[in-house]
C-alpha positions as CSV (number, residue, x, y, z in Angstrom):
1,M,-20.8,7.9,-0.2
2,K,-20.6,6.1,3.5
3,C,-17.5,5.5,5.2
4,K,-17.0,2.7,7.6
5,R,-14.4,2.6,10.0
6,A,-12.5,-1.0,10.7
7,L,-9.8,-2.1,12.2
8,R,-7.8,-5.0,10.1
9,V,-4.6,-6.8,11.2
10,A,-3.7,-8.2,7.7
11,A,-0.6,-10.1,6.2
12,M,0.3,-8.1,2.6
13,V,3.0,-9.2,0.0
14,S,3.8,-6.5,-2.3
15,V,6.4,-6.6,-5.2
16,M,7.5,-3.6,-7.0
17,M,7.2,-3.4,-10.6
18,C,9.0,-0.7,-12.4
19,T,11.0,2.2,-11.7
20,L,11.2,5.2,-13.8
21,R,13.6,8.1,-12.6
22,I,13.4,11.7,-13.5
23,G,16.7,14.1,-12.8
24,E,19.8,14.5,-13.7
25,A,22.7,12.9,-12.1
26,Q,23.9,14.3,-9.0
27,P,27.4,16.0,-9.0
28,G,30.6,14.1,-8.0
29,G,28.4,10.4,-8.0
30,S,27.0,7.9,-9.8
31,E,23.1,8.0,-8.0
32,P,20.3,9.7,-10.1
33,G,18.8,12.2,-8.1
34,G,15.5,13.6,-8.4
35,V,12.6,12.0,-8.7
36,R,11.8,8.4,-9.1
37,L,8.3,7.1,-9.6
38,V,7.9,3.1,-8.4
39,G,5.2,1.1,-9.3
40,H,3.9,-1.7,-7.4
41,I,1.4,-4.6,-7.0
42,G,0.5,-7.2,-4.2
43,F,-2.1,-9.0,-2.3
44,V,-3.7,-8.8,0.9
45,L,-5.4,-11.4,3.7
46,P,-6.9,-9.5,6.2
47,L,-6.2,-11.9,9.4
48,V,-8.6,-10.2,12.1
49,T,-11.1,-7.3,11.6
50,H,-13.1,-5.6,14.0
51,A,-15.5,-3.3,12.6
52,G,-19.3,-2.5,13.7
53,G,-19.0,-4.5,17.4
54,Q,-17.7,-7.5,15.9
55,T,-14.8,-9.1,15.5
56,T,-14.0,-11.8,12.8
57,T,-11.3,-14.0,11.9
58,L,-10.0,-15.0,8.1
59,D,-11.3,-18.5,8.4
60,E,-15.0,-16.8,9.7
61,N,-14.9,-14.7,6.4
62,F,-12.1,-14.8,3.7
63,G,-11.9,-11.5,2.0
64,I,-8.3,-10.6,-0.4
65,G,-7.2,-7.2,-1.9
66,F,-5.4,-6.3,-4.8
67,P,-3.2,-3.0,-4.2
68,L,-2.0,-1.4,-6.9
69,G,0.0,2.1,-6.4
70,I,2.2,4.6,-7.6
71,T,4.7,5.5,-5.1
72,V,6.7,9.4,-5.5
73,K,10.1,9.1,-4.5
74,S,12.7,12.0,-3.5
75,S,16.0,11.6,-2.4
76,G,14.9,11.6,1.2
77,R,13.4,9.3,3.3
78,T,9.8,10.3,2.5
79,S,7.6,9.3,-0.2
80,F,4.2,9.8,-1.5
81,D,2.2,6.7,-2.4
82,F,-1.2,6.6,-4.0
83,E,-2.7,3.4,-3.6
84,F,-6.1,1.7,-5.1
85,V,-7.2,-1.6,-3.3
86,P,-10.0,-3.5,-5.1
87,F,-11.2,-5.7,-2.2
88,I,-13.4,-9.0,-2.9
89,Q,-14.8,-10.2,0.3
90,D,-16.7,-13.7,0.7
91,S,-19.8,-13.2,2.9
92,P,-21.7,-11.1,2.2
93,R,-20.5,-11.3,-1.1
94,K,-19.3,-7.7,-2.4
95,V,-16.3,-5.9,-4.0
96,S,-15.5,-2.8,-2.8
97,L,-12.5,-0.3,-3.6
98,T,-10.6,1.7,-1.6
99,V,-8.0,4.5,-2.7
100,H,-5.2,5.0,0.1
101,P,-3.3,8.4,-0.5
102,G,-0.4,8.4,2.0
103,L,2.9,9.1,3.0
104,L,5.8,6.4,3.5
105,Y,9.0,6.5,5.8
106,G,12.0,4.3,4.9
107,V,12.9,3.2,8.3
108,G,16.2,1.1,6.7
109,H,17.1,-2.3,5.7
110,G,14.5,-2.0,2.9
111,F,11.6,-1.8,5.1
112,T,9.2,1.0,4.7
113,A,6.7,2.2,7.5
114,G,3.1,4.2,6.1
115,R,0.6,6.3,7.3
116,A,-2.7,6.4,5.1
């Protein structure tokens, strides 16, 4: 398997599909404890890509990805995310699959930062 390094600035939209809670209620509270499994799906459009010494924009080389993932959340701010991204590129026409395991950090107000 050959891996190619590329830097992409992308716009991503993701929608949470379902949540499964595993665990028991915490004493003295109504919030469930334990681990939550969260599924999500979305789409990603790379606005600018720099690879192999070349920089291209979305209008020069259209591509779209469809991230599908499962996140394992605990009671803290850190979560583990396992994501698959099938990606369709227009020129040259090809389809690829990227696997993104990584850590997510809740930064507050419903926003999350991640590290793959």
